[in-house]
C-alpha positions as CSV (number, residue, x, y, z in Angstrom):
1,M,10.8,27.1,-101.2
2,K,12.9,28.2,-104.5
3,L,14.9,27.7,-106.8
4,I,17.1,30.4,-108.3
5,V,19.2,30.0,-111.7
6,V,21.4,32.2,-113.3
7,C,20.9,33.3,-117.5
8,G,23.7,34.9,-119.2
9,K,26.6,34.3,-121.9
10,A,30.1,33.6,-120.4
11,A,31.7,36.5,-118.3
12,S,28.2,38.2,-118.2
13,G,28.7,37.9,-114.2
14,K,26.6,35.4,-113.7
15,S,28.8,33.8,-110.9
16,T,29.0,36.9,-109.4
17,I,24.8,37.6,-109.5
18,A,25.6,33.7,-108.0
19,K,27.8,35.5,-104.9
20,A,24.9,37.9,-103.9
21,L,21.8,36.0,-105.1
22,C,23.2,33.4,-102.2
23,Q,22.9,35.9,-100.0
24,S,20.1,37.8,-100.3
25,E,18.5,34.9,-100.5
26,N,20.7,32.8,-97.4
27,A,20.5,30.4,-99.3
28,V,23.4,27.0,-100.5
29,M,24.6,27.6,-103.4
30,L,26.3,24.9,-106.6
31,S,28.3,26.0,-109.2
32,E,28.8,23.6,-111.9
33,D,32.5,25.9,-112.7
34,E,34.3,24.8,-109.5
35,W,31.8,20.8,-109.7
36,L,33.3,20.8,-112.7
37,S,36.8,22.3,-112.3
38,A,37.4,19.8,-109.6
39,L,36.6,17.1,-111.0
40,Y,37.0,16.7,-114.2
41,G,39.3,20.1,-115.4
42,A,42.3,17.9,-117.1
43,E,39.8,16.3,-119.6
44,M,38.1,19.2,-120.9
45,S,39.5,20.3,-123.3
46,T,36.6,20.7,-126.0
47,L,32.4,21.7,-126.0
48,A,32.0,17.8,-126.8
49,D,33.9,17.3,-122.8
50,Y,32.6,19.5,-121.0
51,V,28.6,18.3,-122.5
52,R,29.7,14.6,-121.5
53,C,30.9,15.9,-118.1
54,A,28.0,18.6,-117.0
55,G,26.1,15.5,-118.4
56,K,27.6,13.2,-115.5
57,L,27.1,16.1,-113.2
58,R,23.6,16.9,-113.5
59,N,22.9,13.6,-112.7
60,V,24.2,14.0,-109.7
61,V,23.2,17.0,-108.0
62,A,20.2,17.0,-109.6
63,P,18.4,14.0,-106.6
64,H,20.7,16.4,-104.1
65,V,19.4,19.6,-104.9
66,V,15.7,18.2,-105.0
67,D,16.3,16.9,-101.5
68,L,17.3,20.6,-100.7
69,L,14.3,22.2,-102.0
70,K,11.9,19.8,-100.1
71,V,13.5,20.4,-97.1
72,G,12.7,23.9,-97.0
73,T,16.4,25.3,-98.4
74,P,16.2,28.1,-101.1
75,V,19.2,26.7,-103.8
76,V,21.2,29.5,-105.8
77,L,22.3,27.0,-109.3
78,D,25.2,28.2,-110.6
79,F,25.0,26.3,-114.1
80,Q,24.7,27.4,-117.0
81,A,21.0,28.0,-118.2
82,N,21.8,29.7,-121.1
83,T,19.5,26.5,-123.7
84,L,15.9,25.4,-124.4
85,E,16.8,21.9,-122.8
86,S,19.7,23.5,-120.1
87,R,16.3,25.7,-118.1
88,D,14.3,22.0,-118.8
89,W,16.4,20.2,-116.4
90,M,16.3,22.7,-114.1
91,R,12.3,23.8,-114.6
92,G,12.4,19.9,-114.0
93,I,13.8,20.0,-110.4
94,A,11.6,22.8,-109.4
95,E,8.7,20.5,-110.3
96,L,9.8,17.5,-108.9
97,S,11.1,19.3,-105.3
98,G,7.1,22.0,-105.3
99,A,10.3,24.3,-105.4
100,A,8.7,28.2,-107.5
101,C,11.9,28.8,-109.9
102,E,13.4,32.2,-110.2
103,L,15.5,33.1,-113.2
104,H,17.8,35.6,-113.6
105,Y,19.2,36.7,-116.7
106,L,22.0,39.3,-116.9
107,D,21.0,40.4,-120.1
108,V,25.1,41.8,-121.6
109,S,26.3,42.5,-125.4
110,D,29.1,40.7,-126.5
111,E,31.3,42.9,-127.2
112,E,30.8,43.4,-122.8
113,C,31.0,39.8,-122.0
114,K,34.8,39.1,-124.4
115,A,36.0,42.6,-122.6
116,R,35.5,40.9,-119.3
117,L,36.3,37.8,-120.2
118,R,39.9,39.3,-120.9
119,I,40.4,40.8,-117.4
120,R,38.6,37.5,-116.4
121,N,41.7,35.4,-118.7
122,A,43.8,37.8,-117.0
123,S,43.1,37.6,-113.5
124,G,43.7,34.0,-113.6
125,T,41.2,33.1,-110.8
126,H,38.3,31.4,-112.9
127,P,39.0,27.9,-112.9
128,F,38.6,28.0,-116.8
129,T,40.7,30.0,-119.3
130,L,38.5,31.2,-122.7
131,T,39.6,32.1,-125.9
132,E,37.0,34.9,-127.7
133,A,36.9,32.3,-130.4
134,Q,35.4,29.8,-128.2
135,F,33.4,32.4,-126.1
136,D,32.0,32.8,-130.1
137,R,31.1,29.0,-130.8
138,L,29.8,28.8,-126.8
139,S,27.2,32.3,-128.2
140,A,25.2,30.3,-130.7
141,H,24.6,28.2,-128.7
142,F,22.6,30.8,-126.1
143,V,18.9,31.1,-126.5
144,A,18.0,33.9,-124.2
145,P,14.6,33.4,-122.1
146,D,11.3,33.3,-122.7
147,P,8.1,33.7,-120.3
148,S,6.2,31.2,-121.8
149,E,9.2,28.4,-120.9
150,G,6.7,29.1,-117.8
151,F,10.4,30.5,-115.3
152,E,9.8,34.1,-113.4
153,I,12.3,36.1,-115.4
154,V,14.3,38.7,-112.9
155,R,16.1,40.7,-115.9
156,H,19.8,42.1,-114.8
157,F,21.2,45.0,-116.8
158,P,24.8,44.4,-115.1
159,E,27.6,47.7,-114.7
160,S,30.1,47.6,-117.8
161,S,33.7,45.7,-117.6
162,E,35.0,48.8,-116.3
163,D,33.3,49.0,-113.0
164,Q,33.7,44.9,-112.8
165,G,34.5,44.4,-108.7
166,K,31.1,46.5,-107.8
167,Q,27.8,44.0,-106.6
168,I,25.7,43.8,-109.5
């Protein structure tokens, strides 16, 4: 059994790779953006709102993910793993369930993420619209993963925004 998590800045391609991993691993995927949008969309306009709502969601999701893993169902968590605190939460889920934990790190430059963000915002297909200023504020909290955290890290260097839409 395996818990798979994704790490990368906003618009780096986390959801795209999470979907591909879900298919290749025959796993259940849980998307933080989809759940937050459905449950709290109108309430989320600031980073503080996100922190509050994401905390509530995590309290509900964690025991469910532990149960899925304990019965042998692989899980892809399409939740941000961009801070040490978030990754500690995810590693704790793996430890409670006895599952291996694999972290997929999308190493994408800020410039490329912003280019993808403009495309994503224009498409209207993502549950949340993010400005470049908001991207910068979120990115200030980003901490790249390190092997000392206890994850098996798989590093990805996704294609440019010109190739977006192709499988990563």
